C-alpha positions, 0 to 999 in steps of 0.5 A: 537565501536563509529560508531556503536553507532552513527548508532544505535542512528540515526536508533532509532531517525529516526524510531521515527520521521518516526512513528510520520510522519506516524501518521500525514499522516495517518490522512491526507490520511483518509481525502483524501480518504473521499474527493476523493472517497466519494465526490459523495456519491458513491453507493458501490453495485457491486463495488470492490476495490483492495488495496496493502499494507494491512498488516498495516497502510493506506492500512489496515485502508482503507480496513476496511473503504471501507468494512464498506462502503459496497464495496467488497475489495481485501486486498493484503497483503505481509504476508496473514497469518500475524497479519495484515491479521488476524485482517482484517479477524476478523474485516470485513465482508465476502465481504473482501478477503485477497490476498497474494501479493509481488509487486516486483514479476511479478508472484505474481502480476499475481496470485493476478490478477487471484484470483481477476478475479476468485472471482469478481462474479457480481462485477466490479473492481471500483478502485485499490489503490497502497499503498504498500511501504517501507522505508529502510536505512539512509544516503548514508554512512549507507545504502546498495545498496540493501536498495536502490534497495528495495525502488525503487522496491517496491515504484516505480516499484510496482505500475507500475507492479500492474497497468499494470496487472489490467489495462484491468479490470480498463478500462472495468469498467471505474474505477480509479487508486489511487497511495499513495505516500510519502512526500519523493517524494516531500521533501527531509529529511536528512538521508532518501536517499533510500526513496528519490532515487525513 
């Protein structure tokens, strides 16, 4: 009984801490996007950007921002009929298209690639932004092996899978790949073991 309460307390505490870090890093990320994507005042005409992880957070905010700047945006969502995708559909122009994507599935990535190719029109893929990511588990004792697998599959293999699929389009347009990562890749924090395992 007490072990269950301890686990529950740990989960609540670290969910709160994670939410605070997420807000801080969202502000930093917005600054990075402004600095690196727009430092030359890029003209958005004829340029499309493919973004993973647009259901919420950085991906959702970046999709809205790039759409507002005039880019054509392919916003990849794990749940294309979910509330995040619905928000994007309501708050953006017709230049933004929702794409269903599970970065852990080769088949899903290839379907997304086909969708992009069929809907590019006169545009080029100017950038892909690998933003999809998950955080699961706590310390080793309280995390399942599946939570470790999920973190590695989404956070490490997901960007590789997407980049390999879209690389021919990026090479053709002389575009760029932006990988959004976590501070967990640099700084280890207690009870975030699965996140650091990638």
